[in-house]
N, C-alpha and C positions, 0 to 999 in steps of 0.2 A: 503371726507374720507369714508363715508358710501357707496358711489357708488363704490369706489375702492374695498372695502370689499365684496360687492355684486358680482362685476365682478369676483373677485378672487374665490369666492365660486362657481359661475356658471362655471368658467373655470375648477375648480377642479372636479366638478360633471361631466362635459363633458368628461374630461380625464379619470375619473374612469369608466364611461359608455363605453368609447371606449376600455379600457383595458378589461372590462368584456365581451364585444362583441367579441373581438379578442380571448380571452381565451376560450369562449364557442365554437368557431369554430376550435380552435387549436387541432391537427395540420392539416394543409391543404396541406402539402407537406412532403417529406422525412426528417428525422432528422439525422444529423450527430453525431455520437458518437465517439469522438476522443480518441485514445490510443497513449500515448506519447512514445511508445516503438515499436520495430519491431514486425511483425506478427509471431505468433508461440510461443510467451512467455506466461507466466502464466496469465498476465493481459489481453492479447489478447484472450486467450482461454476462460477465464471467460466472457469477453465482448461479444464474439460471441455467446456463449451459452445463455446469458441473452437476447441479442438483438433479437434472433430468436423467443424467447417466448414472449417478451414484445411487439413486433411489431404487433402481432395478436390482442392484447388488445387495442393497441393505434390506429390501423386502418391505419397506414402509415408505410412504410419501415423505419427501423433503420439501417443506413449504418455505419459500423465500418470502420473508416479511421485511418491508422497508420501514425503517424508523429513523428518518433524517432529522437534521437540525443541529445548528452550532458546529458545523464542520465535522460531524461524527460524534460529538460529545454526548448528545441526547441518547443515541442508540447504545453507545458503549457504557454509559452510566447505567442504563437498564440491563444490559447484558451482564455486567459485574454483579448485579443483585439477584440473578436468576438461580434457581435451585440447581445444584451441581449433580444432575442425574443423567446428563447427556441428551436431554430432550429439547434444550434451547442452547444452541451454539451460534456463533456469528463470525462475520468477516471483520477484520481490523485492517487499518491502512497505515502502517508505519511509513514515513515518520510523522504523519498527522497525529497518530495516537501518542507518540512520544512528546510532540510539541504541546499538546493539550495538557498532558501530565506535568510537564516542566514549566509551563507558563503560569506564574502565580495569579495572573489576572483572570485566568480561566476557572480557577477555584475547583478543579476536578476533584470528585469524591472517590475516584478510583486510581490505582497505580498499576504497574506491570504485574505486581504480585497478586492482583485480583483475577488474573487470567492464566489458563494453562494452554501452551501452544500445542496445536494439533498438526496442521500442515499448511504450507504456503502454496499458493497457486500461481501468482503472477508477480514479476518484477518489471515495471514499466519505466524506462529511463526518462529523465528530463531531456527536452529537446528545444533548441532555439529555432524559431520560424520567422521568416520575413516575407514581404510581398514579392511577387515575381519581378517587379520593376525596381526593387530596392537597390540602392547603390552598393550594398554589401553583397558582393558576389561570393565571398568566402567568409568564414569565421575570422580569419586573420584580418580582413578588411574592417570588420566590426571592432576587433580588439584595438587596432591601430587608431581608429577614430575615437574610441573610448579613452585612450591615453591622451589624445590631443584635446578632447573636450570632456573633462571629468564632470559627471553629474548632469550631462545634457541628453544623453541617449535614453529614451524611455523603454523599459522592459517590464514585462508583466508577471504576475503570479495569480494563483487561484485563492490567495488568502495569506495573511500574516503567518509566518513560520510554516507555511505549506512546503511540500518537497521542492517546488520551483523556487520559492523564496530562499530556502536553505542552500539550494544549488547555486543561486546567484551570489549569495553571501560567500560561499566557498570560492567561487571564481574571482570575485572582487578581491578577496584576501590573498589568493595565490598569484593573481596577475597584477596586483597593485593598481587597480582601476576602480572607478565608481560610476555606476549607472543611476538613473532616476527610476526608482522602483514604483510601479503602479499596481495596486492590489485590486483584483476583480473577484467576482463570486463564482466564476466557472468558465469552462472552455468556450462556450458559445459567445459569451461577452468578449472574451479575448479575441476571438476570430473576427467578430464584428468591428471591434476597435482597430484591429490590424488592417483589415481590408479597407476600412474607412479612412485610414491614414492618421488616426488619433494617437497611435503609438508606433514606435519604430520596430520593436522586436516582440513577438509573442513567445513567451516562455511557458511551456506546458509539458505534457508527456508525449511519448511516441504514439501510443495506442489510441483506439477509439476513432472519433470523427476526423482527427487530424490526418490520418493515413488516407482517407478518401479525398480530403481537400488537397493533399499533395498530389495524389493520382490525377485529380481533375485540373491540376495546374493553378490552383487558387493561391497556394502558398509554397514557399521553398524552405526546406530544412537546412540549417547551416552546421549544426553541431549536436552530437548526442553525448550525454554525460555518463558514459559507460566504459567498461574495459574493452569490449569488442563492438564492432559495428553491428547494428541491428539488421536482421534479414529484411525488415520492412523498408529500410532506406540504406541499401548496401553501398551506395556511393557517398554517404555522409560520414565524415571523419568523427572520431571520438576525442574526448578531452585528452586522453593519453597520447594520441597521435599528434595533438596540438601542443604537447609539452607540459601538460598538467596532470600527472599520474595520480594525484590525490583528490582531484576534483571529480568525484563520482556521486551521483545522486539519482534516486529513483523513487517511485511510489510502489510499494509492495502491497499485495492483497492476499491475505491468508486467513485461515480459520482458527479460532481459539474458542475455549469454553470457560465458564466461570470456574475458578479454582475449586478443587475438591471432587471433580468427576473421578470415579473409580478407574484405576489403571487399565483393567480389562476392557472397559468401555472405550477409553481413549485409544487403546491399541486397535480395537475393532473399527473405530471411525477412521483412524489413520490408514488402515489396510484398504478399507472401502474407497476412501477418497483418492488414495494414491493409484489404485487400480483404475478408477474413473478418469483421473487426470492423464494417465498413460494410454487411455483408449484412443485409437485413431480418430474416432468421431469427435472427441473432445478437442484434440489437437487441430483438426481441420477447422472446426468452428471458431476456435480461438485465433487461428491464423487469419481467418476472414475478418475478425474483429480487430486485427492488428494488436493482439494482446499476447505478450511474450510469456510463455509458461516456464516457470522455474520452480521445480518441486523441492521443498525443504521440509523434512519430517521431524517432529518432536524436538529433541534437544538441539539439533542443528538449526531449526527454525527459531527456537528460543534464544540461542546465542546470537543469531542475526538481529533479532529485535533488541537485545540488550546492548550489543555493540553499537547499533544505530542510536540507541538512547544516549550513549556517551558522546557520540558525534554531534547529535542534536543539541545537547547541553552546551557544548563548546561554541556552536554556531549562534545560539541564542545569546550567549554572553558577548560574542563579537558584535551582534546587532545592537545590543543595549549600549555598549561602549561607543558605537558609531553614532547613536542618537544623542 
């Protein structure tokens, strides 16, 4: 019995030493940073800005690989299966990640437990947009009309149980109103439908192309679903200011890895990416893309994802009851 314990301790020490040696040398080859969406989107833009800065500190190329499909499910399914050696990591986009896991119709083969949180880069709040000539001068105007005409005002999402959809569900429940929800495949389609008058309100995120459309006077933002006003639309009120303190919804973008990556490698990645995110060059480029940087590292980031999982679960239940 004593021999077994001794052998077990020796084996554990040898394994720990091997991990430490491996981590000390890491990385010895390029790292793949997977984005589960097509090139050119907000997640991809942020990933490429970050990778270009972080690879200088890491000493190896960080190669951004796009693996889109099924709203992120294709890429995240692949990421969960990767060898946990720190050479394939990737971006996840809660609450889209949470929705896919929680929706039984998606039949996801991964769960939150398949991933280890590394660091969050962006939190991009949900925003309501209208045409410049819209009769809704303020969010209050929209709300009053929604109360008078339940189910008549069309609002958009980028997909079922997307962050916009969840935000709309939260608002409907809190304000006791009902919109007619129209699901699109992306921001470009929403913008086309809004400008063309096919829908009343475009609901998407603050960042990316929307900021340039606002600047050009093509659309007007009415509301941001966040605790504080965004620096990109400083004159636009938040849901808290409008009397809905619990109606908060965003799309976050952060880096995770397949579970089992040795802790020393995780710590190294966290340090490198945090330093890169805090770099003035990174902040300047992210500001130009209207992407709000919010750094959350390790356990803090993991708690954020888990808390959002519980919120998403409740909202999906509300949606099913409404149907």
